[in-house]
N, C-alpha and C positions, 0 to 999 in steps of 0.2 A: 581530649581525654587522656592522651598519651604524651609524655614529655620526651626530650631528647634522650635521657637515660633509658626510658622504656624502649625506644626505637633501637638503641644500641643493643639492648638485651635481645629483642626479637631477632636482630641480625646475627648475633652471636649463636642463637638457638636455631638458625635457619628457618625462621617463621616470618610470615608476612602480617601486616596490619589487617588485611582482608580475613586471613585465617582466624585471628583473635576476635575480630568483630563477628564473624560467623559463630564462634564459640559463645560469645556473649548473647547473641540472638537466641541460641538454644536455651540458655538459662531463662530468658524471658518467655519464650513461647513453649518450652518443653518439648518432648518428643511424641510423635503420634503413636498410638497403640496399633499393634498389628491386627489386621483383620483375618480372622481364622476361617478356614472351611471346615476342618475336623481335626481331631487328634490322629496321629499316625498310629495305626494298630496293625497287628498281623493280618495280611490280606489287603490292607488299605494303607500302603506306604511303608510297611515293615515286612521285610522278607524272612520268613522262617524256613530254614534249609532242612531237607531230609538228610539222613546219614550218607546216602549215595552222592547227593549234591555236595556235601561237605568234603567227602573224599575226592571228588572231581576238582573242587576249588583248591585243596591243599596240593594236588598233583599239578595243577596249573601254575600255582606260585613256585613250587620246586622247579618247574621247567623254566619259568621266567628268571629266576636267580641263577640258574645254571647257564643261561644265555648271556646276552649283553645288558642285562637289566642294570639301570643306574639308580641305586636306592640310597636313601638317607634317612636316618632316625633323628627327628627334631624334638628336643626336649625343653619345654619352657621351665626354667629353673632359677628365675632371677629373684623370686621372693625370699625374704627372711623367714626364719621359722618362728618368729615371736608369737604369731596367732595359734601355733600349735601348742603353746604353753600358757595360753590365756588364763586358765583356771589356776595354774600354779603361780602365775604372777599375782593373780587376785588374792591367793592365800597369803603371799608375802605381805600384802597390804592390810590384812585383817589384824585385829587386836589379839585374837586367840593364837596360842602357840601349838594348839592341837588341831589336827585336820578335822573339819566339821562337815565339809561337803562330800557327797558320795563320790564325786570324781576324784578328790584328793585322797580320800580313804583308799579307793581302788588302786591309785598310783602307788601308795605306800604298801599296801597288802601284797602287791605283786612286784615290788621293786626289783627283786632278784631276776625276774624274767626279761628285764630290758637288756638289749645288746650293749648298751653303754654302762651297765652296772659296774663292771670292774674298773673302768676308767674314772667313773664317778667316785668310787671308793678310794682309789689311789690318790685322786685330786684332793679329796677331804683330808686323808691321812697326812699328805705332804704338807698341807697348809696348817692344820691344827692338831695333828698327831692322833686323831681318831678316825677310824673308818666309818662307812655309812651305817653298818649295823650298830656300832657303838653309839653313834650319834642319836640313832633312833631309840636305843635303850635309855638314853639320858633325856629323851623327850625333845631333842633339838631338831625337830622336823624342818623348821625354817632354814636351818643352816644347810641341811641336805639340799633343799630346793635352791638355795643361793649358790651352792657349789655346782649345781646343774646349769643354772641359767646365767650366772654372772661371771665376770672376769676373773674372780678369785678362784674359779674352778674350770669347768668345761666351756663356759660362755655359750652355751647352746641357744640362749634367748637372742643372741646377736649374730648367729651364724645362719647361712642358708640351709634349707632342708637337705640339700644335695650332699653335704659332708657330714650329716649326723649319722650315727651308727644305728641302722634299723633293725638288722637281723643277725642272730647268732645261730649258725647251724654247724653241728659237730665242733670242729676246732676253728672254723672260719667266722669272722665278724665282718659284715658288709655294710657299707654306707648305701644310701639311696642311689648315689651316682655309680657305685661299683655294680649294683643290681642292673642299672640301665645299660651299662657297658656289656655285661655278660649276656643280658637278654638280646642285645643287638647282634652279638656274635652268633646267637642261636637261630635267628630267622632272617637277618638282613645282610649276610655276607655275600659278596658277589662271587663270580666264578674264579676271580683272581685271589679270593680269600681276604678281600678288603671290606672293612666295616666302616662306613661313614656315619659319624655321630656329631650332631650340632647342639650345643647347649646355649640357651640365652641366660645371661648372667648380669648381675649388677656390677659395676665397675669396682666398688669397695670389696666385693667378694671374689674377684677373678683370681687372685693369688691363691685363695683357699682351694678353688677348683683345680688349678694347675698342680698344686701340691698333691691333691687326692688322686688326680689322673696319674701322676708320676708314680704314685705309691702302688697303684693296682694294675695299671695297663699291662705290664710285662707278664704278670701272672696269668691274665685272661688270654693274651696273645699266644702264650705257650700252651695253655690248656685246650684252646679251640683251633690252634693253627691258623690264627687270622692275623691281620695287620690293621690296626685302627688308624683312621684318618679323623682326628677330633678337632672341631673348630668351635669357636665361641663368638657371640656377638652380644652387644649391649643395646638396650632400648634407646632409640634415638631421641635426643632432647626435643626435636621438632614434633614428636608425638605427644609430648606433655600437654596439659591443658591448663588454662588460667583458672584460678580460684576466685570466687566472688563473695561479697557479703550477702546477707539474707535479702537485701533489696536489689540484688543483681548488679551491683556496682563492683568493679575490680577491687579485690581485697589488697590492702597495702600494709606492710608491717611497720613497726615503730620508725624505721629509717625511710619510709616512703617507697620501699621496693615492692614490686608485684610478686605474687606467689604463684609458682607453677607446680603442678602435681602430676605424677605419672598417669597416663590415660588408660591404665588397666591392660589386660592381656591382649586386648584387640590391637594395640600398638604393635604387637609382634608380627602383624601381617607385613610390615615393612621388612622385618628381619627374614621372614619366610620367603619374601620376594627376592632375597639376595642369595639364597642358597642355590647350589648348582646340583641338580638331580632331576630325574623324571618323576620317581615315585618317592613320596615322603610319608613316613609314619610319624604321627604326632601323639605324644602321651606325656601327661604331667609327670614331674619329677617324683612325686610321692606315690604314684600308682604302680608299685612294684611289689613282687613277692620273692621269697628266696627260691633258689633253684629246685628245692624238694617239692615246691608247690606250683612249679611253673608250667608243667605239661599242658594244661588246659589253656593257659594264656598263649603259649607258643602255637598251639593248634589253631586257635581262633584268629591269631595274627596272620597266619598263612591263609586261613579261609578268607578274611576280608581282603587280603592282598590278591587272592585268586579272583574274587568277585570284581575287584578294581581292574585287574588286567583283562578280564573278559568284557566288561562294559566298555573300557577304553578301546579295545580292538574293534567291537561292534560299531561304536561311534566313529572311529577312523574310517571303517569300511563305508559307512553311510555318507560321511563327508566327501571321501573320494569319489563315490558314485554321483553325488549331487554336483561336485565340482566338474566332473567329466562332461556332464550334460547328457550322458547316455542312459538315462533312467526312464522307466515307464511310469504310468500313473499308479500302477500296482505297487511299484517300488516306493512311490511317495506315500501311498496309503500304509505300507508296512512301516515306514519311518515314522509317520504320524502316531501309529499304534504304539511303537517303542517309546516315543517321547511322552505319550500320555500314560501308558501303562507301567513302564519301567521307571521312568524319570518323574512321573506324576506332574508333568508340566502340561497344563491345559489352558486353552484360551478359547472362549466361545466364539470370538470374532474371526477365528481362522477360516470358518466355513464361508465367510463372505469375501475372502481374499482371491485375487486372481492367481492362476497357477504360478507365475514368476514370483509374486509377492509371498506365496505360500512357501516356495523353495527357499527364499531368502530368510523368512521367519524360522524355518527349520535349521538352516545353516547357523543362524545367530544362536539358536537355543542349544544346538549340539556342540559348537565350537567354544566350549567353556572349560575352565578347570573342573576336575571331578573329585568328589570325595566319597568314600565309603565309610560309614560310621557304625560301629558296633554299639547296639543299644541293648540294655538289660531291662528286665521286668522291674517296674517301680515297687520297691518294698519299704517305701516311706523315707528314702533319702531326700534331702533338699536338693533342688538344682533344676536345671532346664530339662526339657523333654522334646521328643519329635512330634511335629505337627505339619499339617498341610495349610499353608497360608497363602494369602493374595500378595502379589508383588505390585510395585507402583505402576507397571505397564499393563496391569489387569490380568496377568497370567497367574496360575497357582504354581506353587513348588513346595518341595520338602524343605522344612526349616527346623533348626534347633532353637527353641525359644526359652527365655528366662521368664519367671512369673511376673517380673517387673514390666515386661512388654505387653502384658495382657490387661485389658481394662476391667478392673474389679467391679465396676458399676454396670457392666454389660452382662446381663443374665445369660444371654446366649453364649458369650465367650467363656464365662464361668462354668457353664454346663459342659462345654467342650473340654475345658481344662480338667474338670472332675472326671471326664470319661477317658483321660489319658491312661495307658496302660504301661508305658515304657519311660525310662529315664535314660538320659544320655550320659554315659560314663566317660566321655571324652577319649575314646579310643578311635583314632581316625587314620585312614590312609588316603593319600591324595595323589593325583596325577596333575602336574602343574606345567606340562608343555602341551602344545597343540598337536594335531594329527600330522603336521609337517615337521615336528620336532622343534618348533620355536617356543621360547619361553612366554608364558602368559604374563602380562603386567598385573599382578594380583590386586594392587589397590584400586584398579578400575572396577573391581567386581564387589566392592563394599557398598552396602546400603547405609549412608551416613545418617539416615533418619532413625537408626535403631540403637543409638546410645542411651544412657540414662544419667540422671542427676542424683547424687547422694549427699547427705548432710554430714559434715565433719566438724571438728573444732581445731583451731590453731591458737596456741598461746591464750586459751581461755575464751576466744571468740568463736561464735558459731559461723561456720562458712559453708558454701556449697561447692561441690566438686563435680567435674564432668567426666564420665567414663566413656571412652570410645566404644563403638560397637565391638562386642566380644569376639574373640578369634574364631570361635566355632559358631558364633550367632551371626550377627549383621556383617561381620568382616568377610564371611563366606556366603553371603546371602544370594549372590548371583552365580552360584556354582551349580553344576549338576550334582545331585545328592542321591545316595542309595543308603537306606537303613537296613541293617541286618541284625536279627536277634542273636545275641550272644549270652552265654550263661553268666549269672551274677558272680560267679567264681573268678571272672576275669576282671572284676572291678574291686580293687582293694586300696582305696586312697587313704593316706594318713593325714587326717585333718587335725587330730588332736593326739597328744603323746600316748594316751590310753588306747587309741586305735592299733598301736603296736602289739597290744595284748591279744588281739583278735587271732583265732587259730591260723588264718592264712599267713600271719607274720611270725608264728612260733613254730619251733621244731616239732 
């Protein structure tokens, strides 16, 4: 199936033939659906904290950062912003010169409210002598959009979201990247005043990130009395996946070359595996608000950080006790209760285990990476949600599932899905070293059966693409998970340009 040229390409990408064949098998067989126990709801997998508890966890986090806490903020930011402007690109392709869709009308009716408005107006004036308002008066709406998206103007359609101007507050205009840096200084600085931030970027955009960091870094360092340690990494070519024709044979272009596509954000587990920190906050580049609306975000960042510290300490205590051999059966019963009621890890077969086997089982389940996820009540946003699901070893655990992982023909599974109350906003804090301080090898905890297949097109040909298990879905399947309810105000992603008009993104 593969020629010498292909083998050379695999070698260059640090891939093996066995890897590729495994991917081709997935196209043929598909991925199994996950078997659900129930939706995770308040009291059944989702923790709803009282005001007193919230204060306790904020204090716990403040204590942790004032000690020797080793913290990093990890920001997936490699995607281009093109999807954010999908409706505006579509408008450019229409025959009409006037906005007809509600989306495009809303964009133009509120154009002065965008943080990039002044830049856009200047770019237009520089190129054609008319500013944005003049172009609109003349009915040249498409010209305005072209100046926003294309190289003749701001070129936002080809830039990463990180460097787009998101917010204008008072006299300051901030990009998404600037907001992430400022936010990091407010909850993730250690006792030495150092803030560690890591961005995943694409190679073509790295220079834009470096330029923006250079532009804003000093301002925030002076404002908050901090020192940033900013690092970047790119998605590894070895995590790309092979594309196939509709009959599952490898797709080849006109020159006979194989096509590889990025494997989705699940590939970033490799990047996460290489960062050096104990505690890692993960949040998408576009889920940011300006400082004037950030109090609630900061509060709940500290709360989920405090919950993580508390759970990690408890787990470390139990593991040290089991390791010492100086435990009683009452201790073991207490640990079982913690594993079942706090981590929601249950296995009916444990009651048949010998004492030594039971202790080994508990050690294996406790000694894993930990994540605390802030979840919000579902108000109709698309995306994954928190569930209790079965794992391959017959145990149950808390998982974040996408709807594509649920069998739509299974009425029981669909009923469970309909009963879900929460949505996952992808606000995570993770503990990625074990109780002895050794780094976990994170790829070992991936459930490879949780990827999915999507249909795409290439040069007019229908093709199929393989997405790796998502970063907070299957890539973290074998982690210990806690879900904490957080207010919807902490979740403000910018998926389309008009999302920037929402109150959370405006002064």
